[in-house]
C-alpha positions in Angstrom: 63.4 97.0 23.8 64.4 99.6 26.4 61.8 101.1 28.4 62.0 104.9 28.4 59.0 105.7 30.5 59.5 108.5 32.6 59.7 107.8 36.2 57.6 109.8 38.6 60.0 110.8 41.6 57.4 111.3 44.1 53.9 109.9 44.6 53.1 113.1 46.8 54.3 116.4 47.5 57.1 116.3 50.1 56.2 118.0 53.5 58.1 121.2 53.8 57.5 121.5 57.6 58.2 118.1 58.5 61.7 118.0 56.4 62.7 121.3 57.8 61.8 120.2 61.2 63.9 117.0 61.0 66.9 118.9 59.3 66.8 121.2 62.5 66.6 118.4 65.0 69.2 116.5 63.6 71.3 119.4 63.2 71.0 120.2 67.1 71.8 116.7 67.9 75.0 116.7 65.6 76.1 120.0 67.1 76.0 118.2 70.5 77.7 115.3 69.3 80.4 117.3 67.7 80.8 119.1 71.3 81.1 115.7 73.0 83.7 114.6 70.4 85.9 117.7 70.9 85.6 117.4 74.8 86.4 113.6 75.0 88.7 113.1 71.9 86.6 110.1 70.9 87.9 109.8 67.2 86.0 106.5 66.9 83.0 108.3 67.1 83.6 110.5 63.9 81.6 108.2 61.6 78.6 109.0 64.0 78.9 112.7 63.4 79.2 112.5 59.7 75.9 110.2 59.8 74.4 113.2 61.5 75.6 115.5 58.8 74.2 113.2 56.1 70.7 113.5 57.8 71.0 117.3 57.9 72.0 117.3 54.2 69.4 114.7 53.3 66.4 116.3 54.9 67.4 119.8 54.0 67.3 118.6 50.4 63.9 117.2 51.0 62.7 120.4 52.0 63.9 122.0 49.1 62.3 119.4 47.0 59.1 120.6 48.1 59.7 123.4 45.5 61.4 121.1 42.9 59.7 117.9 42.7 61.1 117.2 39.3 64.6 117.6 40.0 66.5 114.4 39.8 69.5 115.8 41.3 67.6 117.0 44.5 65.7 113.8 44.7 69.0 111.8 44.4 70.5 114.0 47.3 67.8 113.6 49.8 67.3 109.7 48.8 71.2 109.1 49.1 72.0 110.7 52.3 69.0 109.7 54.3 69.7 106.1 53.1 73.4 106.0 54.1 73.5 107.7 57.3 72.5 104.9 59.3 75.6 102.9 57.8 77.7 105.6 59.4 75.9 105.3 62.8 76.6 101.5 62.6 80.4 102.1 61.9 80.9 103.8 65.1 78.6 101.3 67.2 80.8 98.5 65.8 84.0 100.2 67.3 82.3 101.0 70.5 82.0 97.3 71.2 85.4 96.5 70.5 86.4 99.3 72.9 84.3 98.3 75.5 85.6 94.5 75.4 89.3 96.0 75.5 88.3 98.2 78.5 86.9 95.6 80.6 89.9 93.2 79.6 87.6 90.8 78.2 89.0 89.9 74.8 89.5 86.1 75.9 85.5 86.2 76.2 84.6 87.4 72.8 83.9 84.9 69.7 85.2 87.5 67.6 88.8 88.8 67.8 88.9 92.4 68.8 91.6 93.0 66.4 89.3 91.8 63.4 86.1 92.9 64.9 85.9 96.3 63.4 87.5 95.4 60.2 84.8 92.5 59.8 81.6 94.6 60.4 82.9 98.0 59.1 83.9 96.2 56.0 80.5 94.8 55.9 79.1 98.3 56.3 81.5 99.8 53.5 80.2 97.0 51.2 76.7 97.9 52.2 77.4 101.5 51.3 79.0 101.0 48.2 76.1 98.9 46.7 73.2 101.3 47.9 75.1 104.2 46.3 75.5 102.5 43.1 71.7 101.3 43.4 71.0 105.0 44.1 73.0 106.3 41.2 71.0 103.9 38.8 67.7 104.8 40.2 68.2 108.3 39.1 67.8 107.3 35.4 65.1 108.3 33.2 63.6 105.1 32.7 61.5 102.7 34.7 64.1 99.7 33.9 66.7 102.1 35.6 64.4 102.4 38.6 63.8 98.7 38.8 67.3 97.6 38.5 68.6 100.3 41.1 65.9 99.4 43.6 66.9 95.5 43.5 70.5 96.7 44.0 69.8 98.6 47.0 67.8 95.7 48.4 70.8 93.6 47.9 72.8 96.5 49.9 70.2 96.7 52.6 70.5 92.6 53.2 74.3 93.2 53.4 73.6 95.6 56.4 71.1 93.4 57.9 73.5 90.4 57.9 76.3 92.6 59.4 74.1 93.9 61.9 72.5 90.7 62.8 76.1 89.3 63.4 77.1 92.3 65.5 74.2 91.8 67.8 74.9 88.1 68.2 78.6 88.8 68.9 77.8 91.5 71.4 75.0 89.5 73.3 77.3 86.5 73.7 80.1 88.6 75.1 77.7 90.3 77.4 76.5 86.8 78.6 80.1 85.4 78.9 81.3 88.3 80.9 78.3 88.2 83.4 79.2 84.5 83.9 82.9 85.3 84.2 83.5 88.7 85.2 86.8 90.3 84.9 88.4 92.7 87.7 87.6 95.6 85.5 84.1 94.7 84.9 83.4 94.4 88.6 85.4 97.7 89.7 83.6 99.8 87.0 80.0 98.8 87.9 77.9 101.5 89.6 76.5 100.2 92.7 73.1 102.1 93.1 70.3 100.6 91.0 69.2 102.5 87.8 67.4 101.5 84.7 70.1 103.0 82.6 73.4 102.6 84.7 76.1 104.9 83.5 78.8 102.2 83.2 79.7 99.6 80.8 76.2 97.7 81.1 74.2 100.9 80.2 76.7 101.6 77.3 75.9 98.3 75.8 72.3 98.5 76.4 72.4 101.5 74.8 74.3 100.0 71.8 71.5 97.0 71.7 68.5 99.9 71.5 70.4 101.8 68.8 71.1 98.3 66.8 67.5 97.4 67.0 66.3 100.8 65.7 68.7 100.6 62.8 67.5 97.0 62.1 63.9 98.0 62.2 64.6 100.9 59.8 66.4 98.7 57.3 63.7 96.1 57.3 61.2 98.9 56.5 63.5 100.1 53.7 63.7 96.7 52.3 60.1 96.0 52.3 59.7 99.5 50.8 61.9 98.9 47.9 60.7 95.5 47.2 57.3 96.9 46.8 58.6 99.2 44.1 58.4 103.1 43.3 54.4 102.5 43.2 54.2 100.3 46.4 52.0 101.5 49.4 55.0 102.3 51.7 56.6 104.6 49.6 53.6 106.3 48.3 52.9 107.5 51.9 55.2 110.0 53.2 54.3 109.3 56.7 56.0 105.8 56.8 59.5 107.7 55.9 59.2 109.7 59.1 57.6 107.1 61.4 60.1 104.1 60.4 63.1 106.1 59.4 63.4 109.7 60.6 61.9 109.3 63.9 63.9 106.2 64.8 67.3 107.7 63.5 66.8 110.9 65.5 66.0 108.5 68.5 69.5 106.6 67.7 71.3 110.2 67.9 69.5 111.2 70.9 70.4 108.0 72.8 73.9 108.4 71.9 73.8 111.9 73.1 72.6 110.7 76.5 74.7 107.6 76.8 77.9 108.8 74.9 80.7 106.2 75.1 83.2 108.7 76.6 81.1 108.8 79.8 82.3 105.1 80.4 85.4 104.5 78.4 87.5 107.6 79.6 87.0 106.5 83.2 89.8 104.0 83.1 92.3 106.9 82.4 91.2 108.5 85.6 91.1 105.3 87.9 94.5 104.0 86.7 96.3 107.4 87.8 98.5 106.9 90.5 98.8 109.7 93.3 102.1 111.7 93.3 104.4 111.2 96.2 103.9 113.8 98.9 107.2 115.4 99.7 107.0 118.0 102.8 109.6 120.8 102.8 110.5 122.3 105.9 110.0 126.1 106.6 113.6 126.7 107.0 114.4 125.0 103.8 111.8 127.0 102.0 113.0 130.4 103.6 116.6 129.8 102.8 115.5 129.3 99.1 113.0 132.2 99.4 110.0 129.7 98.5 107.0 129.4 100.3 106.2 126.3 102.1 104.6 123.9 99.7 103.5 120.2 99.3 104.8 118.9 95.8 
């Protein structure tokens, strides 16, 4: 017998001010990321920008849900976009690691081939994205059975994301350890010599990726616990947990990558590899005979 009990979408009234403030903060960070993207031509960071857009839509829809708490469409929008945004953040972080390894000519020090690195980790993210999107679609049904089935499907998608991120962190840490033990000429030349808590070189960029990865991992663990408890669980029944363990952490992710944008490090290679043009002096008499000023070419 099918359970047709009506699902209660919210256990509280969504906070209008908090949702609108988060949408604005994510909007400012996303605009800055878009500026950095245009300036640096860092196409590999496009998913990160779309993640920011997802957050804006998600919290914008959540602000609207303050006035329409019974709308399954608005509920689905805010739930899906907020839940899927970190997957897009992760996709860009995966691609950054591959570019750091190539930048340092450290392909031989990576346990995972750079050629397959992005495909493997981003593939895990895509799978997680599809599973969570499917679960979110099922959760918008009108029965409690749909809500339970959708929740467990989302838990499965989050577990895939946790496995993918765990493997990425291990791969990144192992590469970092190996290149510290056996530095390449490029890794030595690109180091900043003066001490800094957050050096603006490849070490700082990897450290930023570690921080971002840990924040996304904590958020994913929170989401798993939330969905395991169910729609009437303690975590999902108190809105404060969403803002502490999801919104705040994801805003920190965007802010960290604003400060330590990969282009700060990865584009220096182009500058350092430019060879100076040969200098050719033109005499005064030759320049005057051609009615040209004396110049250095």
